[in-house]
C-alpha positions, -999 to 999 in steps of 0.1 A, spaced: -102 222 367 -70 216 345 -77 213 307 -68 179 292 -46 190 262 -49 153 243 -87 155 249 -87 189 235 -65 180 203 -88 148 199 -120 170 199 -105 195 174 -97 166 150 -131 149 153 -147 181 145 -130 180 112 -102 209 123 -66 204 111 -39 196 136 -7 212 134 24 193 133 32 204 169 -1 189 177 4 157 157 37 152 177 17 158 207 -5 132 202 22 107 200 30 111 237 -4 95 243 -5 60 254 -41 56 259 -47 36 229 -86 32 234 -90 70 235 -69 74 203 -89 48 187 -120 63 196 -114 97 182 -99 80 149 -133 58 148 -152 88 149 -134 108 122 -135 74 98 -174 72 107 -175 109 96 -159 105 67 -176 70 57 -211 70 72 -218 41 47 -229 7 65 -200 -10 45 -163 -12 45 -144 -23 18 -116 -46 3 -103 -54 -32 -89 -84 -48 -55 -83 -63 -20 -100 -67 13 -84 -59 35 -96 -88 73 -87 -84 84 -89 -122 124 -88 -110 140 -88 -75 170 -74 -93 180 -39 -77 208 -14 -77 198 2 -46 209 -10 -12 182 -11 12 193 -24 46 155 -31 56 149 -52 24 151 -90 25 138 -95 -10 163 -76 -33 192 -92 -51 222 -74 -64 227 -71 -104 256 -99 -102 236 -121 -79 227 -158 -87 196 -154 -71 181 -126 -93 151 -132 -116 129 -115 -143 98 -130 -148 88 -147 -183 60 -126 -198 42 -160 -202 43 -167 -165 34 -129 -157 3 -133 -179 -6 -168 -161 -4 -151 -130 -30 -121 -141 -54 -151 -156 -56 -165 -123 -61 -132 -105 -90 -125 -131 -104 -157 -124 -109 -151 -89 -125 -118 -94 -94 -96 -92 -97 -64 -113 -61 -52 -104 -22 -63 -101 3 -45 -79 32 -45 -104 65 -38 -89 101 -49 -90 137 -37 -81 157 -12 -98 168 -30 -127 199 -18 -144 192 -32 -179 157 -28 -192 149 5 -210 116 22 -208 104 5 -243 107 -28 -223 82 -18 -196 60 -3 -221 59 -37 -240 50 -53 -207 21 -30 -200 10 -32 -236 9 -72 -233 -10 -70 -203 -35 -46 -213 -39 -65 -247 -47 -96 -229 -66 -80 -199 -80 -48 -211 -104 -45 -179 -75 -48 -156 -62 -22 -138 -24 -22 -134 -13 -4 -104 24 -4 -110 60 10 -106 65 27 -74 80 64 -74 116 47 -70 114 27 -99 99 57 -118 127 78 -109 152 52 -118 136 51 -152 144 87 -159 179 85 -148 183 52 -172 165 67 -200 177 102 -196 140 115 -198 118 137 -176 93 127 -154 66 139 -176 77 118 -205 83 86 -184 50 89 -168 32 99 -201 45 72 -217 37 44 -192 1 57 -188 -2 57 -227 9 20 -225 -15 10 -199 -4 21 -164 -36 29 -144 -24 41 -108 8 44 -89 13 26 -56 31 44 -27 59 18 -21 95 30 -15 83 59 7 95 45 40 98 77 59 99 106 39 128 124 55 163 125 39 181 118 73 161 87 77 165 76 40 203 83 39 207 60 70 189 30 57 194 30 19 217 39 -10 210 45 -46 173 53 -40 153 82 -46 152 109 -16 121 127 -5 116 158 -27 119 134 -58 94 109 -43 71 135 -38 79 151 -73 71 116 -89 34 118 -74 32 154 -81 37 149 -118 15 117 -120 -13 136 -100 -9 163 -127 -13 139 -156 -47 130 -140 -33 99 -125 -41 87 -89 -20 69 -62 -16 54 -28 5 67 -1 24 47 25 48 48 56 68 20 68 78 29 107 95 14 135 133 17 127 157 43 127 130 74 127 121 97 154 83 105 163 91 138 150 102 124 117 68 104 116 49 134 117 70 150 92 62 124 67 25 125 73 28 164 68 46 163 37 20 138 24 -8 161 35 8 192 18 12 174 -17 -24 162 -13 -34 198 -6 -18 207 -39 -30 179 -58 -58 159 -44 -43 127 -63 -38 105 -32 -69 80 -30 -56 61 3 -30 60 30 -12 27 42 11 23 74 30 -7 84 55 -18 109 91 -27 99 97 -64 95 135 -68 106 139 -106 102 165 -115 75 175 -80 69 207 -61 76 188 -43 103 176 -74 122 192 -62 154 164 -38 157 136 -48 181 103 -47 159 74 -26 174 42 -42 179 6 -41 175 0 -13 200 26 9 181 7 0 147 -29 7 160 -16 39 176 1 53 146 -27 45 121 -51 63 146 -28 93 146 -24 92 109 -62 91 104 -66 120 129 -37 141 109 -44 133 72 -75 150 71 -76 154 33 -71 116 23 -103 99 24 -92 61 31 -71 45 53 -60 7 46 -58 -20 71 -21 -38 69 -32 -72 78 -3 -84 58 20 -74 86 -3 -76 115 -24 -107 110 -63 -112 106 -70 -100 144 -52 -71 146 -59 -62 108 -96 -65 116 -92 -42 149 -76 -17 126 -110 -11 110 -119 5 147 -86 27 147 -90 46 116 -91 22 86 -123 22 65 -105 -4 41 -93 -42 47 -70 -37 18 -62 -63 -7 -68 -103 -4 -33 -103 -20 -33 -137 -37 7 -133 -39 29 -116 -16 67 -116 -17 84 -86 0 71 -90 35 73 -128 33 109 -127 24 112 -105 59 98 -134 77 63 -122 82 36 -147 65 1 -139 70 -24 -154 46 -64 -146 42 -91 -162 23 -117 -141 8 -144 -154 34 -119 -147 63 -116 -111 50 -155 -105 43 -161 -123 79 -138 -99 97 -156 -69 84 -192 -85 90 -184 -92 124 -179 -58 132 -214 -49 119 -206 -37 86 -213 -52 52 -182 -64 33 -181 -47 -4 -154 -53 -30 -141 -20 -46 -118 -9 -73 -87 15 -70 -110 46 -72 -129 30 -42 -160 25 -64 -179 -7 -54 -185 -35 -80 -221 -46 -86 -234 -75 -63 -234 -101 -91 -196 -96 -96 -189 -96 -61 -209 -130 -57 -191 -146 -85 -158 -136 -69 -169 -150 -39 -178 -185 -53 -148 -188 -74 -127 -181 -42 -143 -205 -24 -138 -233 -50 -102 -221 -52 -96 -226 -16 -114 -261 -16 -92 -273 -48 -58 -256 -36 -44 -290 -22 -53 -312 -50 -49 -285 -79 -23 -259 -67 -18 -249 -103 -55 -251 -116 -73 -220 -126 -109 -216 -113 -129 -199 -140 -149 -168 -131 -183 -178 -148 
C-alpha cells in the first residue's frame, strides 16, 4: 500500500509535532480543503478545548491617511501633497473612542500613514490624551512600519521610541504592514516602507519590553507559495525567540481601486486553505483570528472550522479595506450568532484573550442592540453603556 504523504504530514501536525518549511510547502499542493480543514480544526480543538469561541469589540481609527510610502496594494493612503489627505482632530478622535466605549469596547486599533510632519512628542500627547480620558481602554496602535518611520523621523532607536510610546499609553502593537515578510515581494509592491528584518526587529524590541502584539499576512498578489511559507516561518522563528505574538490573522489581497487592480483576487477557497495551513504550521502561536472583514459573514463563520478560534473584532469602524471596495459589516448579534450556530458559546475577550465577566458582556450586547435599532434615526447619538 502506497503511503499518503499529505495524510502523514497532517497526522504529524495534529499530534503536535512541528512541520518543516519543506513540509509546509508540501501542504500547499493539497487541494482537498475538507481534509486540511479537519486537521486544522483538530489542532484548534487541542489548543482550545473549551466550549466557547471569542470575539472582541473595538474600532479601527485611522488618525491620518497621509503617507510617504507608496504601496501599490493600498487604496487608502494619500501622498503628503494630496488635497484628500487628513489628520483627525483630537476632539473627533476622542468622540469616536467615547462611542466605542459606550458600545462595550475596551480597545481601539489606532493606525495611520507614515506622516512626514509629526514628531514623537505629538504621538505621545495623543496617547496621553486618550489614556487620561479613557484609562481603561487598550490602545492597540502603530504598526511596525509606523514605528520604524518614527525612528527615522526622530533619529531615535527602536528601544527609545517604543519605550516612550509605552510610557505614554501604548498597550499593544498590531501586526499591520507585514504583507509578505520576504524582501523580494516587499520591493515589488511597495516603496519607502520597512523591509522584512526591520519589521521583525520592531516586534522583537516591543516583545523585549514586555509588550504583546498580533501577527498578520496579506496574500494572493505577487508572492509565491514558497514565500507564503517563508513568511510563516519567520513569524514562527520570532515567536520561538520572544513568545510575544498573541494571535495570527491572514486575509486575501483586495485589488479594487489599487495600482494592482489587474490581479485576479483569490477567493474563499484559497483563504480557508491558507488559514488551515497557518494553523498547522504556527504551532507556537495560540490564537488564529477569522477575517470576516474581507470574507464576509458565512466564510468568516466557516473559518472557525478551519483553524480559527476567534471571530476577531466587531470593528465598529473600518476604512482601509473599505477603500479597496470590500465592505462587510456585522452587528454584534450576528457575530455572536455565527459562533453559537456552530455549537460554541460566544464570549467577549480582551487583547490578551482574557474573558470579560458575564455582566459586562450582557451590557455590551444590550448597548449594541439599542445602537443598531437607533442608527437610522440617530446615527450620531451615543448609547451609554449603563
